N, C-alpha and C positions, 0 to 999 in steps of 0.2 A: 228452119234454118236464115242462115246473111247469105243476103247474094252483094256480090259487087259487082264492080268493071274495072279496070286499072288502061290506065294510056304508060305510053314509056316516057311523058315531060308531066309536070303536075306543080302547080306552086301553091304553097304554101303560104296560107296569107301575110301573115304580119310576124315578125319576119321574114324577108322571103325567102322556099328552101324549095329546093329543083328534090324530085324523084326524078330519079338517075331511073336506065333499065335494070341495075346489079341493085341501086342500094337504096335506103330511105333518109333519108337525112333532113333527124330530123332534130338535132341538138337547139335548141333556143329556137323552139315552137314552142304557140301554146295550138292540142291537139282541142277539138268538140270541146271550143269553149274556154276550159274548162283545169285538162291536164297542164300542166307547164313543162315540159321537153328538159329534162338538167343535164342527161350522156346517153348513148349506147352501150349496155353494156354489154350483148354481145350479138353474132348471127350463126344462124344453122342453117340447114334446105330451105327449108320456105320460110321460115318467119325471122323476125328481128326484133333483140327485148332492150328495152333504157328504159333507164329511170326515170321520172316525173316526181312534178309535187303536181296533187289533187289543189287550186286556186281555192275551192267552195269545203275545202272539212277545216276542220280545226288545227290551230299546228300543236298542239295534246294530243289531237287524234292519233288513235294507229295506225288510220289509213290517209296520210297528209304526204306521207309517204309512200307511194305507187312504186307497180312494176305494170308499166304496158308494153303485150304480147303483139306486133302486127305481121301479119300476114304477108309474105311479098315473095309469087309464082318465082320473078322476075329471076331468083337465084336458082332456081337450075338453068345447065345450058339448054339443057334440049325439050323445051315447055314444046306438050302438045296441048291440044282440049283434053286426051281421054286424063293426061297427069294433071292438068292446072285442076280438074274435077273432084282425081283423087287428095289432092295438097288441103283445099279447099271440104271435104269432107271431115280429113287426117284434125284442119283444125278447129272444125263445129262442131266436132265427141273427142279431143284430149282439153274447151270446155266443158260440152260434157260432166264427161272426169272428174271435174273441178270440184263442179257440182255439188256434185256424188260423195265424197268421199269430204268426212269431218274429220280434223285429228289435228291435235296444235303444232305438230312439225309436220303439219303439210301445209300449200299455202292454201287461202282460198282465195278465188276469185268473187273482182268487185264488184263488177261491170264490164261492155259489150258495148258492141256498135258498130257504125261502118262512118266513121266521121265522112262531114262533105268535106276537109280539109287534108283530108289523105282519102283514096279513094281505096280504101282496101277493109276489110277486116279485124279488128284487135277486139283482144282485151285485155282488163284492170285485175293486178291481183294485188294480193299486201306485198308486203314488203320485208326483209328479216336478210337484218345485218349479221346475221352469225353466222360464221363458216362451217360446214362441216370435218375443219381440222380444229379449228378452233372450239367447235361445243366434243370432240375426240377427248382436244387436251387437255380442257376442263376436266372430261369427265374423270380422268386417269387421274388429274391430280387431287378427285377429292375424295378417289374411292385411298390414294394409301400407293397408287401401286407401281412395280420400278417406270422407271422415268421413261417415255415414250419419244424417239428425235421423230418433231413431226417434219 
């Protein structure tokens, strides 16, 4: 089980990054003394997704660019203890599900934790820069299929 405590305000050591009640502002932050956060990729109902560089991985490694998914229960408007517990369980179950599935078309979880500089659980996944549209277009062209507008 991952345990955590969220505060309404949090400062990432260097450079200073403010954690506000609604979103995590981690751009240009080094998380867990290892991951340089490059940009936010998206935000869902209870978590935020960031693109990062693993400073300990070789630049030639397929894991030098990673994705960080960080739990942020404050994205919910009507947060209570039961909802918070459910969101944490969902987050943990997602991490477990990623561990159980191994397939070349599904991302792999390669790390997790609760960093001192981010008071919430997170997990690290592999990064794939192929989009479903690009994959579909490439597949259709290789089969000499009729042209499809994407």
